[in-house]
Steps between C-alpha positions, in 0.01 A plus 500: 500500500542164313462480124568160344870436538572857616464679829487881510535761766355842417554819692352844436702794618353850511775758467275803498143588399614486134767229506451133562717200418373148458767238568451135417748225584429171319662167575449198271537128589867494400549772765591774251385845602386789284408856599254741353467866586217723370444867572167678512648818363299600191690791357827694509378759748409219748849352449665836572299540822589151614868562423498819706371300797840322533731786395725638772357253752664258738331164438512188720405168340440217750561161340715689251694197377183309404357488148277807543758700700776435246279605210389813694859601571589461132191705402585775749861518384417502130183710485505728808736722696486400864756640740553158660356147484539283807468123439389337825516121515613201710728345237860621489585279201207629294606857583857424389380350169255787445777756564728332243224480236380859549861627498552328162172639371510864626866558585686521830463876546118492462462206737728650763303827484146364478491157670545372853450152634366435848491156662185451705173322555165683492403312820779692680321830565802684645718408200225598258453838668876560474484420122201737461685802642436802272331277237232665281345189344481137622422228248416193704583194294625268777324164524550149624531254212296228657144598585454218757808631685332840532172364635442439867 
């Protein structure tokens, strides 16, 4: 969606019948990016139910090193109690940088216990199935950056 000197990409993610996240990524003409997350949870009991959804679960996030995936990992680590988070992405450098940042933020012990990185491409079905072994929840956030490259 174009808006004057800004372009925005919006995505609505339904987590459960009571939980929904609206994610907006905005890029202005100087190529600076800002992110906005909004939750549909109206009260504390809704928040508690949404939190329980991720507790003691093994969660796979495709595109986990992207802007949404990174924010989701931070949210899961800070506000929930998952057994394991698997970050699935194609970019080894971004995984390395993300690991360093999250280790500084949450501590080495927490990261070693809760987080695993997995190199792979969602177009490789066999590799994706391997990453999904014993996973309870998949958050699909992988995307190609250039829309024309994805069209055929």
